[in-house]
C-alpha positions as CSV (number, residue, x, y, z in Angstrom):
1,M,82.3,46.4,-61.5
2,E,82.0,47.5,-65.1
3,L,80.6,50.9,-65.9
4,A,77.9,49.2,-68.1
5,Y,76.4,47.8,-64.9
6,Y,75.7,51.3,-63.7
7,S,73.4,52.1,-66.6
8,D,70.8,50.0,-64.9
9,Y,70.6,52.4,-62.1
10,A,69.0,54.9,-64.4
11,V,66.5,52.4,-65.7
12,R,65.5,51.3,-62.2
13,L,64.9,54.8,-61.0
14,V,62.9,55.9,-64.1
15,N,60.7,52.8,-63.8
16,T,59.6,53.6,-60.3
17,E,56.9,55.7,-62.0
18,E,54.3,54.9,-64.6
19,P,52.9,58.3,-65.6
20,A,50.1,57.0,-67.9
21,R,48.8,54.8,-65.1
22,N,49.3,57.5,-62.5
23,K,51.4,55.1,-60.4
24,D,54.5,56.0,-58.4
25,T,56.3,53.6,-56.1
26,L,59.0,56.1,-55.1
27,T,57.3,56.9,-51.8
28,S,59.7,55.9,-49.0
29,V,63.3,55.6,-47.8
30,E,63.0,51.8,-48.0
31,V,62.2,52.0,-51.8
32,I,65.2,54.2,-52.4
33,R,67.5,51.9,-50.5
34,E,66.4,49.0,-52.6
35,L,67.4,51.0,-55.7
36,F,71.0,51.1,-54.6
37,G,71.3,47.4,-54.8
38,P,74.7,46.3,-53.4
39,A,75.8,49.9,-52.8
40,T,74.8,49.5,-49.2
41,Q,77.0,52.3,-47.8
42,M,75.2,55.0,-49.7
43,A,71.8,53.4,-49.1
44,R,72.3,53.6,-45.3
45,R,72.6,57.4,-45.6
46,V,69.2,57.9,-47.2
47,T,66.7,60.1,-45.4
48,D,63.1,61.2,-46.1
49,S,64.4,64.4,-47.8
50,D,65.9,62.2,-50.5
51,V,62.5,61.1,-51.7
52,T,61.7,64.5,-53.3
53,R,65.3,64.8,-54.6
54,F,65.1,61.4,-56.2
55,R,61.9,62.3,-58.0
56,S,63.5,65.3,-59.5
57,V,66.5,63.3,-60.8
58,R,64.0,60.7,-62.1
59,A,62.2,63.3,-64.2
60,R,65.4,64.4,-65.8
61,L,66.5,60.8,-66.5
62,R,63.1,60.0,-68.1
63,A,63.6,63.1,-70.3
64,V,66.8,61.6,-71.6
65,F,65.1,58.4,-72.5
66,A,62.1,60.2,-74.1
67,A,64.4,62.4,-76.3
68,A,66.3,59.3,-77.5
69,D,63.1,57.4,-78.1
70,E,61.8,60.2,-80.2
71,G,65.0,60.3,-82.3
72,D,66.3,63.5,-80.8
73,H,69.7,62.1,-80.0
74,T,71.4,65.5,-79.7
75,G,68.7,66.5,-77.2
76,A,69.3,63.3,-75.2
77,V,73.0,64.0,-75.1
78,D,72.5,67.6,-73.9
79,L,70.2,66.5,-71.1
80,L,72.6,63.8,-70.0
81,N,75.6,66.2,-70.2
82,S,73.7,68.6,-67.8
83,L,73.4,65.7,-65.3
84,L,77.0,64.8,-65.6
85,L,78.1,68.4,-65.0
86,E,75.8,68.7,-61.9
87,F,76.6,65.3,-60.5
88,P,80.3,64.5,-61.3
89,V,81.7,61.0,-60.5
90,S,84.6,60.0,-58.3
91,P,85.9,56.6,-59.4
92,Q,87.7,54.5,-56.9
93,I,88.9,50.9,-56.5
94,S,86.6,49.1,-54.0
95,G,85.8,45.7,-52.6
96,H,86.0,45.9,-48.9
97,D,82.4,44.7,-48.5
98,L,82.5,42.1,-51.3
99,L,84.6,39.0,-50.4
100,D,85.4,35.9,-52.4
101,D,85.2,32.4,-51.2
102,D,88.7,32.7,-49.5
103,G,87.6,35.9,-47.7
104,R,89.6,38.2,-49.9
105,P,88.2,41.5,-51.3
106,R,86.7,41.3,-54.8
107,W,88.4,44.5,-56.1
108,H,86.4,46.4,-58.7
109,M,85.9,49.9,-60.1
110,H,83.4,51.8,-58.0
111,L,81.9,55.2,-58.4
112,A,82.5,56.7,-55.0
113,D,79.8,58.0,-52.6
114,H,79.0,61.6,-53.2
115,P,80.0,63.8,-50.3
116,S,76.8,65.8,-50.1
117,N,73.8,63.4,-50.1
118,P,72.7,59.9,-51.4
119,T,70.6,61.5,-54.2
120,A,73.7,63.2,-55.7
121,G,75.6,59.9,-55.4
122,Y,72.9,57.9,-57.1
123,A,72.4,60.5,-59.8
124,A,76.2,60.5,-60.5
125,I,76.2,56.7,-60.9
126,A,73.0,56.6,-63.0
127,A,74.2,59.4,-65.3
128,M,77.7,58.0,-65.8
129,G,76.3,54.5,-66.5
130,L,73.8,55.9,-69.0
131,A,76.5,58.0,-70.7
132,F,78.7,55.0,-71.0
133,H,75.9,52.9,-72.6
134,L,75.0,55.8,-75.0
135,T,78.5,56.4,-76.2
136,E,79.4,52.7,-76.4
137,F,76.2,51.5,-78.2
138,G,74.4,54.6,-79.5
139,A,71.5,56.9,-78.4
140,D,69.1,54.7,-80.3
141,R,69.7,52.0,-77.7
142,L,67.7,54.0,-75.1
143,G,64.0,53.6,-75.4
144,L,60.6,53.7,-73.8
145,C,58.2,50.8,-74.0
146,Q,55.9,50.9,-77.0
147,A,53.1,48.9,-75.3
148,P,50.7,51.6,-74.0
149,P,50.2,52.6,-71.4
150,C,53.5,51.2,-70.0
151,R,56.2,53.5,-71.3
152,N,58.9,52.0,-69.0
153,A,62.5,52.8,-69.9
154,Y,64.8,50.1,-71.3
155,L,68.3,49.6,-72.7
156,D,68.3,47.8,-76.0
157,T,71.0,45.2,-76.0
158,S,69.6,43.2,-79.0
159,T,72.0,42.4,-81.8
160,N,69.8,44.0,-84.5
161,R,68.6,47.1,-82.5
162,S,65.0,45.8,-82.7
163,R,63.9,46.0,-79.1
164,R,60.6,48.0,-78.7
165,Y,59.3,46.8,-75.3
166,C,60.6,46.8,-71.8
167,S,59.7,43.1,-71.1
168,D,58.5,39.9,-72.7
169,R,55.2,40.5,-70.9
170,C,54.7,43.9,-72.7
171,A,55.8,42.4,-76.0
172,T,53.3,39.6,-75.7
173,R,50.5,42.0,-74.7
174,A,51.3,44.3,-77.7
175,N,51.3,41.4,-80.1
176,V,48.0,40.1,-78.8
177,A,46.5,43.6,-79.1
178,A,47.8,43.9,-82.7
179,Y,46.4,40.5,-83.6
180,R,43.0,41.3,-82.2
181,A,43.0,44.7,-84.0
182,R,43.7,42.9,-87.3
183,K,40.9,40.4,-86.7
184,R,38.4,43.2,-86.0
185,L,39.4,45.0,-89.1
186,E,39.1,41.8,-91.2
187,A,35.7,41.2,-89.7
188,E,34.5,44.8,-90.4
189,R,35.7,44.5,-94.0
190,S,34.0,41.2,-94.4
191,D,30.7,42.6,-93.0
192,H,31.0,45.6,-95.3
193,T,31.7,43.4,-98.4
194,G,28.8,41.2,-97.6
195,L,26.4,44.1,-97.2
196,T,27.6,45.7,-100.5
197,A,27.1,42.4,-102.4
198,E,23.5,42.1,-100.9
199,T,22.7,45.7,-101.8
200,S,24.0,45.2,-105.4
201,Q,21.8,42.1,-105.8
202,E,18.7,43.9,-104.6
203,S,19.5,46.7,-107.1
204,V,19.7,44.2,-110.0
205,T,16.5,42.5,-109.0
206,T,14.6,45.8,-108.9
207,A,15.9,46.8,-112.3
208,D,14.7,43.5,-113.8
209,R,11.3,44.3,-112.6
């Protein structure tokens, strides 16, 4: 499993919350287990106490995305480094629970389960994946959706570094909003121009009298 894959762990966790909408789906053990995806061994160890710990890690990961989104790349790196120091990774070759069509293990690089608790294990995976993405592609590839009030995290994988939205849905919504705003402005300008012309005509007529 390539390290690039692990960067999505950070995105998935950050996007369990939408602060502007006051929405938070990180409310149960089941939700956390879904975040782990195929890492079922760690997921089975999740308990209710991990909910609070996951929320704390989520806030720190969102801060990394926010700093990068605001152009504070050094700040983003410092925040990410603090996570890497607190949650070190333990790479191992794994594949016992992933078999190919012939029943043989699909060997891959795996960031091993953390000995203390599932939160630490997830945080290590997410931080390492995000660090790999940042160093490989640049801090400007980390962003927060520009379609308010969304602000979901995303990883920009576009060829021209042009991504601004977390999804096609948000991009469409933002484009529609911008189009409507332009139309309103054009209508207001048109109304203002018409009123000015009418006022000018009345002034001329009065002067002729």
